[in-house]
TORNU-529199 format. One line per field, with one value per residue: residue number from 1; residue in one letter; x, y, z of N, C-alpha, C, CB in turn. Coordinates in nm, 4 decimals, m for minus. Glycine has a CB too. Example, Ala and Ser with C-alpha at 12.3 -4.5 7.8 and 13.67 -1.06 7.14 Angstrom:
numi = (1,2) $
paza = (A,S) $
neast = (1.3190,1.2850) $
nnorth = (m0.5690,m0.2250) $
nup = (0.7800,0.7080) $
caeast = (1.2300,1.3670) $
canorth = (m0.4500,m0.1060) $
caup = (0.7800,0.7140) $
ceast = (1.3200,1.2900) $
cnorth = (m0.3300,0.0030) $
cup = (0.7800,0.7870) $
cbeast = (1.1308,1.4084) $
cbnorth = (m0.4473,m0.0598) $
cbup = (0.9046,0.5725) $
***
This chain:
numi = (1,2,3,4,5,6,7,8,9,10,11,12,13,14,15,16,17,18,19,20,21,22,23,24,25,26,27,28,29,30,31,32,33,34,35,36,37,38,39,40,41,42,43,44,45,46,47,48,49,50,51,52,53,54,55,56,57,58,59,60,61,62,63,64,65,66,67,68,69,70,71,72,73,74,75,76,77,78,79,80,81,82,83,84,85,86,87,88,89,90,91,92,93,94,95,96,97,98,99,100,101,102,103,104,105,106,107,108,109,110,111,112,113,114,115,116,117,118,119,120,121,122,123,124,125,126,127,128,129,130,131,132,133,134,135,136,137,138,139,140,141,142,143,144,145,146,147,148,149,150,151,152,153,154,155,156,157,158,159,160,161,162,163,164,165,166,167,168,169,170,171,172,173,174,175,176,177,178,179,180,181,182,183,184,185,186,187,188,189,190,191,192,193,194,195,196,197,198,199,200,201) $
paza = (M,H,D,C,P,T,C,K,V,P,L,H,G,Y,E,E,V,C,P,A,C,G,T,R,Q,V,V,R,R,R,Y,S,N,L,A,H,V,Q,Q,A,P,G,I,N,W,G,P,V,I,A,V,I,V,V,A,G,I,G,V,A,L,L,A,Q,S,T,W,V,G,E,L,M,K,Q,G,P,R,Q,E,D,P,L,A,K,L,T,P,L,D,A,R,T,T,I,E,S,K,I,T,E,G,L,T,A,A,G,A,R,G,T,F,T,W,Q,N,A,D,G,S,P,T,D,K,R,S,A,Q,P,L,M,L,N,I,E,T,K,L,S,N,P,A,L,R,K,Q,I,I,D,P,V,K,P,Y,M,P,K,A,N,L,T,T,L,T,M,T,D,T,K,S,N,A,T,W,T,Y,T,V,Q,Q,P,A,P,S,S,T,S,D,A,P,A,E,G,E,N,P,Q,G,G,A,P,D) $
neast = (m3.2457,m3.5439,m3.7762,m4.0978,m4.1429,m4.4066,m4.6495,m4.4300,m4.3271,m4.1120,m3.9445,m3.7575,m3.6222,m3.5935,m3.9111,m4.1073,m4.3127,m4.5396,m4.5791,m4.8115,m4.9621,m4.8918,m4.7812,m4.5385,m4.2465,m3.9051,m3.6127,m3.3251,m3.0404,m2.8886,m3.0417,m3.2492,m3.0269,m3.0612,m3.3046,m3.1732,m3.0530,m2.8171,m2.5548,m2.4637,m2.1451,m1.9020,m1.8052,m1.4606,m1.2669,m1.0016,m0.8163,m0.9561,m0.8922,m0.6468,m0.5809,m0.7718,m0.5399,m0.3028,m0.3429,m0.3922,m0.2013,m0.0131,m0.1735,m0.0649,0.2472,0.1877,0.0748,0.2738,0.4597,0.3266,0.1649,m0.0494,0.1403,0.3214,0.2104,0.1080,0.4093,0.5098,0.3539,0.1130,0.1151,0.3053,0.1559,0.2697,0.3456,0.3424,0.2178,m0.0698,m0.1029,m0.0449,0.0571,0.0632,m0.0140,0.2069,0.4528,0.3098,0.3434,0.6208,0.6751,0.6058,0.6669,0.9389,0.9516,0.9182,1.1128,1.3424,1.2159,1.2756,1.6064,1.6395,1.5268,1.3810,1.2105,1.1849,1.0097,0.9787,0.8070,0.8856,0.8550,0.9983,1.1561,1.2623,1.0449,0.8539,0.6087,0.2713,0.2638,0.1153,0.1036,0.0143,0.2809,0.6382,0.8435,1.1060,1.2082,1.2286,1.4657,1.5290,1.7561,1.8454,2.1043,2.1938,2.4104,2.5592,2.5497,2.3279,2.1570,2.0876,1.9489,1.7369,1.6662,1.6907,1.5038,1.2834,1.3429,1.2482,1.0359,1.0145,1.0251,0.7695,0.6182,0.6228,0.9042,1.1437,1.4145,1.4886,1.5985,1.8178,1.9113,2.1295,2.1599,2.3781,2.5470,2.6768,2.5709,2.5080,2.2909,2.2468,1.9463,1.8552,1.6479,1.6887,1.3156,1.1680,1.1063,0.8451,0.7459,0.7954,0.7696,0.8770,0.9462,1.2174,1.4050,1.6764,1.9724,2.0982,2.3602,2.4493,2.6599,2.7353,2.9100,2.9588,3.1229,3.2360,3.0419) $
nnorth = (0.4914,0.3928,0.2705,0.1267,m0.2166,m0.3531,m0.0778,0.0320,0.3234,0.6029,0.5537,0.5574,0.3894,0.3357,0.2325,0.0014,m0.0895,m0.0232,0.2807,0.3313,0.1199,m0.0119,m0.2542,m0.5181,m0.4219,m0.4384,m0.3550,m0.2010,m0.2814,m0.1092,0.1569,m0.0352,m0.0798,0.1914,0.1564,0.0877,0.1573,0.3882,0.3000,0.4810,0.6540,0.4291,0.4783,0.5884,0.5559,0.5401,0.7620,0.8896,0.7276,0.8156,0.9915,1.0121,0.8705,1.0326,1.2654,1.0988,1.0763,1.3036,1.3929,1.2470,1.2980,1.6040,1.6119,1.4804,1.6992,1.7861,1.8304,1.6134,1.4262,1.4325,1.2690,1.0301,0.9271,0.8563,0.6480,0.5232,0.6239,0.4620,0.3910,0.3671,0.0729,0.0642,0.3413,0.2926,0.2030,0.2013,0.2644,0.1031,m0.1058,m0.1507,m0.2799,m0.4540,m0.5875,m0.6565,m0.7768,m0.9722,m1.0973,m1.0794,m1.2831,m1.4662,m1.4847,m1.5280,m1.7556,m1.9413,m1.9113,m2.1512,m2.0467,m1.8907,m1.6351,m1.3565,m1.0633,m0.7099,m0.4295,m0.0777,0.1961,0.5697,0.6308,0.3658,0.1708,m0.0218,m0.0880,m0.1432,m0.2348,m0.0909,0.1756,0.5264,0.6274,0.7392,0.3598,0.1427,m0.1229,m0.4182,m0.6960,m1.1510,m1.3379,m1.6646,m1.6989,m1.9643,m1.8657,m1.5687,m1.3721,m1.4768,m1.2734,m1.0499,m1.1529,m1.2339,m0.8572,m0.7041,m0.7130,m0.5956,m0.3012,m0.0649,m0.0901,0.0707,0.3229,0.3781,0.2782,0.3945,0.3741,0.3818,0.2728,m0.0518,m0.3244,m0.5708,m0.8383,m1.1414,m1.4088,m1.6340,m1.5370,m1.3172,m1.0919,m0.7657,m0.5631,m0.2918,m0.0761,0.2258,0.4830,0.7939,1.0089,1.1467,1.5562,1.6651,1.8969,1.8098,1.6073,1.3723,0.9745,0.8803,0.6818,0.7516,0.4952,0.3124,0.0441,0.0090,m0.2564,m0.4111,m0.5680,m0.7917,m0.9459,m0.6529,m0.5393) $
nup = (m7.3837,m7.4949,m7.6802,m7.6902,m7.6831,m7.8607,m7.8668,m7.9363,m7.8600,m7.7360,m7.4650,m7.1184,m7.0219,m6.7397,m6.7240,m6.6030,m6.6590,m6.9893,m7.0337,m7.2141,m7.2962,m7.1775,m7.1526,m6.9653,m6.9144,m7.0043,m6.7593,m6.7807,m6.6774,m6.5365,m6.4518,m6.2899,m6.0425,m5.9304,m5.7588,m5.5616,m5.1906,m5.1626,m4.9283,m4.6190,m4.5824,m4.3607,m4.0826,m3.9917,m3.7410,m3.7059,m3.6744,m3.5062,m3.2868,m3.2531,m3.1693,m2.9191,m2.7334,m2.8139,m2.7165,m2.3773,m2.3201,m2.2697,m2.1208,m1.8639,m1.8731,m1.8140,m1.6059,m1.4394,m1.3224,m1.1173,m0.8207,m0.8427,m0.9525,m0.8277,m0.5622,m0.7091,m0.7446,m0.5294,m0.3878,m0.2153,0.1218,0.3869,0.6577,1.0868,1.2550,1.5019,1.6379,1.6624,1.8907,2.2505,2.5386,2.7748,2.6222,2.4475,2.6378,2.6876,2.4428,2.4356,2.7084,2.6257,2.4095,2.5193,2.6225,2.4248,2.3338,2.5375,2.6109,2.3510,2.4528,2.5740,2.8655,3.1275,3.3030,3.5388,3.5721,3.6909,3.6932,3.7798,3.9895,3.8432,4.1640,4.1658,4.3232,4.3546,4.0932,3.8964,3.5343,3.4591,3.5202,3.4572,3.4172,3.3759,3.3664,3.4773,3.4078,3.5324,3.4363,3.5603,3.4910,3.3672,3.1471,2.9240,2.8279,2.6844,2.5408,2.4345,2.5047,2.3224,2.0973,2.2565,2.3565,2.1403,1.9592,2.0891,2.1460,1.9564,2.1085,2.2961,2.3823,2.2642,2.5006,2.7198,2.8935,3.0834,3.0416,3.0451,3.2539,3.2555,3.4380,3.4677,3.6726,3.6242,3.5263,3.6178,3.5610,3.4515,3.1986,3.1278,2.9197,2.7849,2.7247,2.5932,2.6936,2.4622,2.4518,2.5631,2.2990,2.0943,1.8045,1.7682,1.7997,1.7975,1.8928,2.2086,2.2273,2.4922,2.5623,2.8940,2.9413,3.2941,3.5170,3.3258,3.0493,2.8091,2.5016) $
caeast = (m3.3841,m3.5135,m3.8591,m4.2191,m4.1864,m4.6082,m4.6512,m4.3294,m4.3545,m3.9979,m3.9427,m3.6883,m3.5454,m3.6413,m3.9937,m4.1622,m4.4616,m4.5569,m4.7895,m4.9481,m5.0366,m4.9582,m4.7192,m4.4887,m4.0964,m3.8062,m3.5323,m3.2132,m2.9590,m2.8781,m3.2407,m3.2087,m2.9310,m3.0798,m3.3561,m3.0886,m3.0733,m2.6762,m2.5386,m2.3751,m1.9432,m1.8725,m1.6740,m1.2883,m1.2466,m0.8770,m0.7523,m1.0238,m0.8658,m0.4856,m0.5941,m0.6976,m0.3654,m0.2066,m0.4036,m0.3457,m0.0112,m0.0309,m0.2094,m0.0247,0.3958,0.1734,0.0654,0.4297,0.5041,0.1743,0.1323,m0.0752,0.1936,0.4437,0.1403,0.1252,0.5189,0.5005,0.2751,0.0093,0.1844,0.3792,0.1503,0.3153,0.2843,0.3297,0.1797,m0.1795,m0.0299,m0.1140,0.1506,m0.0405,m0.0193,0.3717,0.5301,0.2146,0.4133,0.7639,0.6857,0.5438,0.7715,1.1084,0.9405,0.9347,1.3624,1.3824,1.1513,1.3645,1.7171,1.5658,1.5577,1.2959,1.2443,1.1316,0.9598,0.8956,0.8086,0.8757,0.8608,1.1064,1.2363,1.3182,0.9417,0.7773,0.4677,0.2201,0.2578,m0.0447,0.0550,0.0334,0.3899,0.7103,0.8262,1.1160,1.1802,1.3396,1.4581,1.5865,1.7493,1.9609,2.0710,2.2820,2.5367,2.5461,2.5240,2.1656,2.0901,2.0738,1.8429,1.6240,1.6158,1.6589,1.3364,1.1685,1.4078,1.1896,0.8233,0.9980,1.0169,0.5833,0.5661,0.7249,0.9879,1.2858,1.5503,1.5744,1.7925,1.8355,2.0030,2.1636,2.2808,2.4444,2.7131,2.6494,2.6510,2.4094,2.2264,2.0755,1.9366,1.7825,1.5622,1.5793,1.2216,1.1491,1.0427,0.6690,0.7374,0.8620,0.6606,1.0048,0.9572,1.3439,1.4718,1.8434,1.9117,2.2205,2.3954,2.5776,2.7046,2.7709,2.9717,2.9931,3.1898,3.1866,3.0374) $
canorth = (0.5470,0.2464,0.1353,0.0277,m0.3295,m0.2780,0.0094,0.1690,0.4416,0.6462,0.4373,0.6338,0.2562,0.2559,0.2190,m0.0940,m0.1063,0.1209,0.3601,0.3754,0.0102,m0.1532,m0.3989,m0.5139,m0.3361,m0.5002,m0.2571,m0.2786,m0.3082,0.0170,0.1356,m0.0902,m0.0343,0.3106,0.1370,0.0590,0.3402,0.4228,0.3220,0.5853,0.6057,0.4048,0.6050,0.5535,0.5624,0.5002,0.8396,0.9104,0.6805,0.7922,1.1151,0.9949,0.8106,1.1231,1.2808,1.0550,1.0719,1.4554,1.4317,1.1963,1.3760,1.7285,1.5388,1.3851,1.7808,1.8471,1.7595,1.4552,1.2702,1.3255,1.1533,0.9116,0.8776,0.8364,0.5592,0.4118,0.6553,0.3195,0.3986,0.3303,0.0046,0.1903,0.4504,0.3421,0.1410,0.2373,0.2630,m0.0641,m0.2254,m0.1758,m0.2880,m0.6388,m0.6668,m0.6187,m0.8522,m1.0842,m1.0661,m1.0729,m1.4310,m1.6072,m1.5004,m1.6261,m1.9250,m1.9028,m1.9441,m2.2199,m1.9556,m1.8497,m1.4859,m1.3423,m0.9084,m0.6189,m0.2597,m0.0345,0.3829,0.6211,0.6244,0.2028,0.1432,m0.1935,m0.0684,m0.2259,m0.1762,0.0250,0.2457,0.6553,0.7083,0.6271,0.2897,0.0965,m0.2961,m0.5177,m0.9236,m1.1712,m1.5422,m1.7129,m1.7884,m2.0609,m1.7469,m1.4372,m1.3231,m1.4191,m1.1128,m0.9434,m1.1927,m1.0929,m0.7983,m0.6338,m0.7112,m0.4950,m0.1933,m0.0223,0.0027,0.0466,0.4964,0.3574,0.1963,0.4967,0.3034,0.4682,0.1209,m0.1879,m0.4245,m0.7124,m0.9530,m1.3269,m1.4352,m1.7287,m1.5118,m1.2279,m0.9811,m0.7428,m0.5126,m0.1581,m0.0395,0.3265,0.5094,0.9216,1.0396,1.2852,1.5952,1.7571,1.9537,1.6970,1.4365,1.2376,0.8601,0.7887,0.7299,0.7053,0.4016,0.2392,m0.0936,m0.0175,m0.3932,m0.4018,m0.7220,m0.8422,m0.8908,m0.5767,m0.6312) $
caup = (m7.3724,m7.6213,m7.7747,m7.5776,m7.8209,m7.9136,m7.9087,m7.9854,m7.8018,m7.6702,m7.3101,m7.0710,m6.9795,m6.5722,m6.6626,m6.5503,m6.7917,m7.1268,m6.9766,m7.3887,m7.4522,m7.0726,m7.1673,m6.9499,m6.9753,m6.8991,m6.7086,m6.7547,m6.5332,m6.4857,m6.3862,m6.1341,m5.9421,m5.8915,m5.6370,m5.3871,m5.1758,m5.1590,m4.7024,m4.6028,m4.6246,m4.2001,m3.9917,m3.9125,m3.5782,m3.6387,m3.6770,m3.3040,m3.1584,m3.2085,m3.0795,m2.7468,m2.7267,m2.8199,m2.5518,m2.2405,m2.3073,m2.2854,m1.9859,m1.7978,m1.8440,m1.7964,m1.4500,m1.3390,m1.3084,m1.0161,m0.6925,m0.8194,m1.0452,m0.6207,m0.5251,m0.7824,m0.7403,m0.4008,m0.4280,m0.1125,0.2379,0.5020,0.8765,1.1681,1.3441,1.6614,1.6164,1.7319,2.0294,2.3788,2.6636,2.7406,2.4805,2.4116,2.7368,2.7085,2.3679,2.5265,2.8404,2.5295,2.3005,2.5826,2.7346,2.3624,2.3469,2.7211,2.6438,2.2536,2.4667,2.7269,3.0201,3.1941,3.3096,3.6287,3.5360,3.7722,3.6843,3.8793,3.9401,3.8115,4.2084,4.2033,4.3987,4.2793,4.0575,3.7611,3.4178,3.3603,3.5480,3.3282,3.5059,3.2746,3.4005,3.4541,3.4607,3.5219,3.3561,3.6159,3.3990,3.3854,3.0183,2.8818,2.7047,2.8045,2.3717,2.4031,2.5556,2.1517,2.0571,2.3014,2.3911,1.9976,1.9234,2.1420,2.1435,1.9525,2.1582,2.4761,2.3720,2.2863,2.6357,2.8669,2.9383,3.0673,3.1519,3.0420,3.3196,3.1828,3.5231,3.4701,3.7689,3.5811,3.4579,3.7076,3.4585,3.4824,3.0984,3.1111,2.8203,2.8575,2.6035,2.6204,2.6237,2.4099,2.5411,2.5343,2.2185,1.9777,1.7664,1.6961,1.8899,1.8029,2.1180,2.1861,2.3245,2.4821,2.6349,2.9993,3.1056,3.4317,3.5301,3.1946,2.9094,2.6743,2.3360) $
ceast = (m3.3806,m3.7982,m3.9220,m4.1586,m4.2693,m4.5814,m4.5299,m4.3569,m4.2317,m4.0104,m3.8278,m3.5622,m3.5628,m3.8242,m4.0632,m4.3000,m4.5171,m4.6739,m4.8646,m4.9623,m5.0224,m4.7884,m4.5922,m4.3173,m3.9795,m3.6537,m3.3678,m3.1219,m2.9423,m2.9020,m3.2062,m3.1411,m2.9839,m3.1754,m3.3206,m3.0572,m2.9605,m2.6590,m2.4540,m2.1729,m1.9820,m1.7211,m1.5953,m1.2366,m1.0599,m0.8078,m0.7735,m0.9171,m0.7046,m0.4291,m0.6334,m0.6453,m0.2715,m0.2540,m0.4214,m0.2482,0.0478,m0.0411,m0.1415,0.1573,0.3032,0.1642,0.1908,0.5247,0.4430,0.2138,0.0514,0.0314,0.2884,0.3519,0.1446,0.2834,0.5088,0.4558,0.1637,0.1340,0.1416,0.2990,0.2643,0.3193,0.2063,0.2766,0.0307,m0.1282,m0.0729,m0.0285,0.2244,0.0030,0.1385,0.4313,0.4817,0.3185,0.4915,0.7780,0.6703,0.7155,0.9460,1.1002,0.9489,1.1163,1.3746,1.3543,1.2849,1.5177,1.6555,1.5867,1.4032,1.2861,1.1554,1.1600,0.9187,0.9216,0.8776,0.9118,1.0179,1.2732,1.2683,1.1905,0.9004,0.5612,0.3825,0.2941,0.1572,m0.0548,0.0548,0.1835,0.4732,0.7545,0.9958,1.0971,1.2826,1.3821,1.5348,1.5801,1.8766,1.9912,2.1974,2.4405,2.5051,2.4483,2.3754,2.1400,1.9832,1.9460,1.6749,1.5730,1.6298,1.5316,1.2466,1.2080,1.3124,1.0212,0.9143,0.9710,0.7799,0.5266,0.6191,0.7777,1.1045,1.4545,1.4337,1.6890,1.7286,1.9673,2.0127,2.2483,2.3538,2.5799,2.7053,2.6731,2.5202,2.3918,2.2027,2.0824,1.8591,1.7464,1.5842,1.4283,1.2000,1.0349,0.9098,0.6741,0.6568,0.8015,0.7466,0.9992,1.0743,1.4048,1.6466,1.8678,2.1356,2.2660,2.4980,2.6052,2.7842,2.8075,2.9809,3.0844,3.1374,3.1368,3.1530) $
cnorth = (0.4307,0.2492,0.0168,m0.1140,m0.3541,m0.2071,0.1270,0.3281,0.4561,0.5823,0.5062,0.4532,0.1358,0.2089,0.0267,m0.1899,m0.0014,0.1675,0.3437,0.2546,m0.0433,m0.2477,m0.4259,m0.5057,m0.4740,m0.4069,m0.3054,m0.2219,m0.1767,0.0546,0.1077,m0.0650,0.1337,0.2867,0.0568,0.2230,0.3220,0.4079,0.3920,0.5031,0.5429,0.4940,0.5334,0.6208,0.5790,0.6650,0.9557,0.9023,0.7490,0.9633,1.1034,0.9036,0.8834,1.1656,1.3125,1.0679,1.1407,1.4875,1.4244,1.2964,1.4772,1.6431,1.5400,1.5683,1.9274,1.7338,1.6350,1.3812,1.3366,1.2706,1.0544,0.8978,0.8275,0.7148,0.5477,0.4609,0.5383,0.3768,0.2867,0.2049,0.0396,0.2260,0.3854,0.2781,0.2905,0.2237,0.1109,m0.1547,m0.2392,m0.2333,m0.4080,m0.6564,m0.7386,m0.7160,m0.9911,m1.1388,m1.1336,m1.2892,m1.5084,m1.5670,m1.5724,m1.7797,m2.0129,m2.0527,m2.0176,m2.1671,m1.9103,m1.6742,m1.4522,m1.1609,m0.7979,m0.4668,m0.1873,0.0581,0.4062,0.6327,0.4253,0.1485,0.0370,m0.1066,m0.2372,m0.1617,m0.0858,0.1456,0.3450,0.6947,0.6292,0.5759,0.2508,m0.0847,m0.3228,m0.6618,m0.9796,m1.2750,m1.5277,m1.7427,m1.8265,m1.9259,m1.6475,m1.3695,m1.3612,m1.3617,m1.0321,m1.0252,m1.1587,m0.9218,m0.6707,m0.6571,m0.6489,m0.3589,m0.0224,0.0302,0.0087,0.2762,0.4649,0.3663,0.2585,0.4603,0.3271,0.4273,0.0460,m0.2728,m0.5487,m0.8181,m1.1005,m1.3166,m1.5665,m1.6987,m1.3861,m1.1379,m0.9568,m0.5706,m0.4164,m0.0778,0.0670,0.4034,0.6989,0.9912,1.1132,1.4054,1.6209,1.8082,1.8906,1.5885,1.3906,1.1245,0.7643,0.8467,0.6925,0.6106,0.4008,0.1315,m0.0099,m0.1025,m0.3357,m0.6114,m0.8680,m0.8616,m0.7426,m0.6657,m0.6083) $
cup = (m7.4814,m7.5864,m7.6766,m7.7311,m7.8944,m7.9644,m8.0386,m7.9812,m7.6870,m7.5048,m7.2924,m7.0456,m6.8339,m6.5436,m6.6966,m6.6840,m6.8598,m7.0799,m7.0759,m7.3673,m7.2772,m7.0202,m7.1566,m7.0036,m6.9421,m6.8396,m6.6933,m6.6350,m6.4626,m6.4247,m6.2943,m6.0476,m5.8527,m5.7364,m5.5630,m5.3160,m5.1737,m4.9116,m4.7035,m4.5883,m4.4449,m4.2135,m3.9405,m3.8380,m3.5409,m3.5908,m3.4803,m3.2205,m3.1884,m3.1490,m2.9733,m2.6217,m2.6710,m2.7012,m2.4516,m2.2142,m2.2589,m2.1666,m1.9056,m1.8223,m1.8090,m1.6038,m1.4048,m1.2299,m1.2007,m0.9477,m0.7305,m0.9057,m0.9116,m0.6328,m0.5838,m0.7188,m0.6168,m0.3749,m0.2426,0.0458,0.3772,0.6273,0.9088,1.2146,1.4332,1.7042,1.6981,1.8778,2.1747,2.4932,2.7388,2.6646,2.4295,2.5578,2.7128,2.6025,2.3812,2.6138,2.7755,2.4167,2.4016,2.6177,2.5622,2.3491,2.4225,2.6160,2.5078,2.2957,2.5097,2.8505,3.0122,3.2444,3.4489,3.5935,3.6274,3.7422,3.7889,3.8054,3.8761,3.9638,4.2785,4.3266,4.3204,4.3232,3.9143,3.6275,3.3367,3.4510,3.4245,3.3724,3.3856,3.4006,3.3867,3.4830,3.4363,3.5231,3.4686,3.5759,3.4167,3.2385,3.0118,2.8245,2.7263,2.6331,2.3706,2.4459,2.4026,2.1029,2.1557,2.3250,2.2905,2.0001,1.9711,2.1527,2.0897,1.9957,2.2761,2.4139,2.3861,2.4496,2.8002,2.9129,3.0051,3.0527,3.1766,3.1127,3.3062,3.3777,3.3876,3.5770,3.7137,3.5741,3.5369,3.6135,3.4938,3.3087,3.0957,3.0073,2.8374,2.7172,2.6310,2.5672,2.5687,2.4242,2.4655,2.4205,2.1375,1.9790,1.7237,1.8160,1.8545,1.8629,2.0436,2.2354,2.3893,2.5226,2.7459,3.1041,3.1725,3.4676,3.3993,3.0912,2.8329,2.5459,2.3063) $
cbeast = (m3.4371,m3.3146,m3.7297,m4.5021,m4.1950,m4.7367,m4.6805,m4.3063,m4.5107,m3.9925,m3.9296,m3.7784,m3.4090,m3.6021,m4.0745,m4.2226,m4.6040,m4.5803,m4.8279,m4.9005,m4.9261,m5.1025,m4.7414,m4.5510,m4.0420,m3.7539,m3.5987,m3.1363,m2.8003,m2.8929,m3.3717,m3.1716,m2.7733,m3.1518,m3.4531,m2.8789,m3.1496,m2.6556,m2.4830,m2.4506,m1.7414,m1.8560,m1.7178,m1.1722,m1.3216,m0.7680,m0.7953,m1.1395,m0.8949,m0.3719,m0.6630,m0.7627,m0.2948,m0.1904,m0.4071,m0.3550,0.0712,m0.1436,m0.2903,m0.0690,0.5314,0.0219,0.0126,0.6346,0.5231,m0.0246,0.0489,m0.2371,0.2583,0.4891,0.0373,0.0992,0.6211,0.4312,0.3893,0.0153,0.1421,0.6071,m0.0585,0.2898,0.3452,0.3530,0.1949,m0.3375,0.2082,m0.2337,0.0537,m0.1789,m0.1318,0.4665,0.5298,m0.0119,0.4482,0.7666,0.5646,0.3728,0.7609,1.1281,0.7305,0.8202,1.4990,1.1958,0.8912,1.4078,1.8156,1.6093,1.7038,1.3089,1.1918,1.1840,0.8480,0.9222,0.6648,0.9230,0.8422,1.0298,1.2157,1.5243,0.8461,0.8564,0.4852,0.0361,0.2752,m0.2607,0.0940,m0.0998,0.4226,0.8398,0.7114,1.1642,1.0760,1.3892,1.5877,1.5842,1.6899,1.9656,2.0090,2.1810,2.5392,2.7702,2.6278,2.0624,2.2771,2.2467,1.8885,1.6127,1.6399,1.7281,1.2763,1.1176,1.5276,1.2354,0.5913,1.2352,1.1279,0.5290,0.6354,0.6957,1.0062,1.2865,1.6642,1.6189,1.8819,1.9799,1.8862,2.2530,2.2278,2.3975,2.7500,2.7171,2.7299,2.4170,2.1473,2.0476,1.9077,1.8756,1.3636,1.6494,1.1597,1.1519,1.1091,0.6186,0.8326,1.0071,0.5199,1.2220,0.8261,1.4167,1.3869,1.9507,1.7910,2.2889,2.4844,2.5996,2.7953,2.6013,2.8733,2.9476,3.1600,3.3122,2.9345) $
cbnorth = (0.7292,m0.0419,0.0406,0.1168,m0.4282,m0.2057,0.0261,0.1553,0.4410,0.8202,0.2303,0.7501,0.3150,0.4065,0.3565,m0.0113,m0.1565,0.0791,0.5607,0.4342,m0.0861,m0.3064,m0.4518,m0.5469,m0.1423,m0.6449,m0.2170,m0.2891,m0.3753,0.0792,0.0188,m0.1759,m0.0182,0.3961,0.1220,m0.0428,0.4440,0.6534,0.1853,0.6774,0.8140,0.1987,0.7132,0.5482,0.3845,0.3962,0.8939,0.7678,0.4915,0.7276,1.2041,1.0361,0.7903,1.2165,1.2540,0.9526,1.0814,1.5110,1.3876,1.0375,1.4116,1.8303,1.3803,1.2755,1.7808,1.8590,1.8542,1.4040,1.2384,1.3965,1.1640,0.9258,0.9558,0.9230,0.4038,0.1517,0.8216,0.3154,0.3170,0.3877,m0.0446,0.2888,0.5108,0.2908,0.1214,0.1551,0.3316,m0.0555,m0.1541,m0.0063,m0.2105,m0.6880,m0.6334,m0.4792,m0.8120,m0.9813,m0.8396,m0.9146,m1.4674,m1.6442,m1.3611,m1.5931,m1.9481,m1.6913,m1.8903,m2.3592,m1.7905,m1.9425,m1.3885,m1.4363,m0.9153,m0.6473,m0.1979,m0.0767,0.5194,0.7707,0.7529,0.2078,0.2503,m0.4526,0.1340,m0.2095,m0.2573,m0.0647,0.2669,0.8249,0.6776,0.6702,0.2386,0.1673,m0.4076,m0.4928,m0.9918,m1.1380,m1.5985,m1.8264,m1.7226,m2.1793,m1.7401,m1.3176,m1.4210,m1.4626,m0.9740,m0.9618,m1.3339,m1.1075,m0.8071,m0.6875,m0.8091,m0.5307,m0.2460,m0.0451,m0.1201,m0.0568,0.5971,0.1711,0.0245,0.5566,0.2526,0.5431,0.1696,m0.1819,m0.4049,m0.6596,m1.0156,m1.4177,m1.4591,m1.7674,m1.4920,m1.2231,m0.9930,m0.7200,m0.5488,m0.0214,m0.1221,0.4167,0.4238,1.0143,1.0385,1.2625,1.7006,1.8995,1.9862,1.6510,1.4106,1.3091,0.7830,0.7478,0.5190,0.7814,0.1992,0.2873,m0.2377,0.0749,m0.5609,m0.3053,m0.7784,m0.8113,m1.0121,m0.4875,m0.5834) $
cbup = (m7.3997,m7.4694,m7.8891,m7.5656,m7.8111,m7.8212,m7.7997,m8.1307,m7.7440,m7.6829,m7.3103,m6.9289,m6.9669,m6.4205,m6.6963,m6.4021,m6.7339,m7.3239,m6.9454,m7.5993,m7.6678,m7.2177,m7.2789,m6.9101,m6.8488,m6.9802,m6.5715,m6.8829,m6.5544,m6.5097,m6.4353,m6.1198,m6.0413,m6.0223,m5.6358,m5.4126,m5.0505,m5.2751,m4.5693,m4.4361,m4.6609,m4.1385,m3.8549,m3.9859,m3.5009,m3.7620,m3.8377,m3.2245,m3.1240,m3.3836,m3.1152,m2.6824,m2.8597,m2.9363,m2.5029,m2.2053,m2.4041,m2.3642,m1.9388,m1.8244,m1.9760,m1.9043,m1.4392,m1.5601,m1.4256,m1.0822,m0.5892,m0.8689,m1.2770,m0.4001,m0.5156,m0.9663,m0.7697,m0.3432,m0.4987,m0.1910,0.2680,0.5415,0.9848,1.2216,1.3901,1.6924,1.4509,1.6664,1.9816,2.4023,2.7763,2.6652,2.3172,2.3586,2.8624,2.6561,2.3112,2.6153,2.9658,2.4040,2.2567,2.8128,2.8792,2.1810,2.4170,2.9343,2.5712,2.2875,2.5105,2.7612,3.0220,3.2894,3.1539,3.7575,3.4609,3.9220,3.6903,3.9903,4.1167,3.7537,4.2875,4.2970,4.4268,4.4677,3.9661,3.7399,3.3643,3.3609,3.6587,3.3393,3.7109,3.1417,3.3540,3.4410,3.3964,3.5837,3.1455,3.7046,3.1863,3.4868,2.8754,2.7303,2.5279,2.8956,2.2281,2.4078,2.5985,1.9953,2.0409,2.3848,2.5075,1.8586,1.9372,2.2804,2.0464,1.9031,2.1794,2.6379,2.1176,2.2271,2.6172,2.9786,2.8680,3.1848,3.3636,2.9535,3.5417,2.9384,3.7172,3.3201,3.9348,3.4740,3.2536,3.8361,3.2854,3.6904,3.0721,3.2434,2.7442,2.9860,2.6177,2.5967,2.6503,2.2934,2.6121,2.6348,2.1867,1.9927,1.6532,1.6790,1.8884,1.6983,2.3497,2.2322,2.2222,2.5118,2.5166,3.0619,3.0845,3.5359,3.6524,3.1529,2.7968,2.6194,2.1966) $
***
């Protein structure tokens, strides 16, 4: 407390004007600070973030042992590129790839589609077919790079037998595919090459 310098009235120290005589007073520093409103302390986000990170790690570890974790480990399912092919599409692909292989080997080929009884037919037939290819190769070993790329398409093409005849070497190679049973869902072929008139592999 202090007294007003004019009228000597006791004052507390925070009065700007003396209530008795109206003289302006000098407010002490400690009282002037009372006029400022104290701000609320800021929130410390460190512990909150730490709890969220720990909870996230815990959820991730628990998910590893559930079906969700199994799906995460497997990743996107790879679709079989041959699954959507029709038999006609597969037969057309076989012709195209063999033609490309023959061209790369410097040869040409004649394609003949046959029914199971050996009668000529069109590749659009819905029945299981056989394919005969007549060509003239500079080297009989070139047949592998021509035929191997089309083997995966043979079951899808409903192609039971593929026969390549090389008129230059008088060799014939027959590739057979065991078609899956009607109740089976597997497309895995049992393939084999039966050389006739040519040197064995």
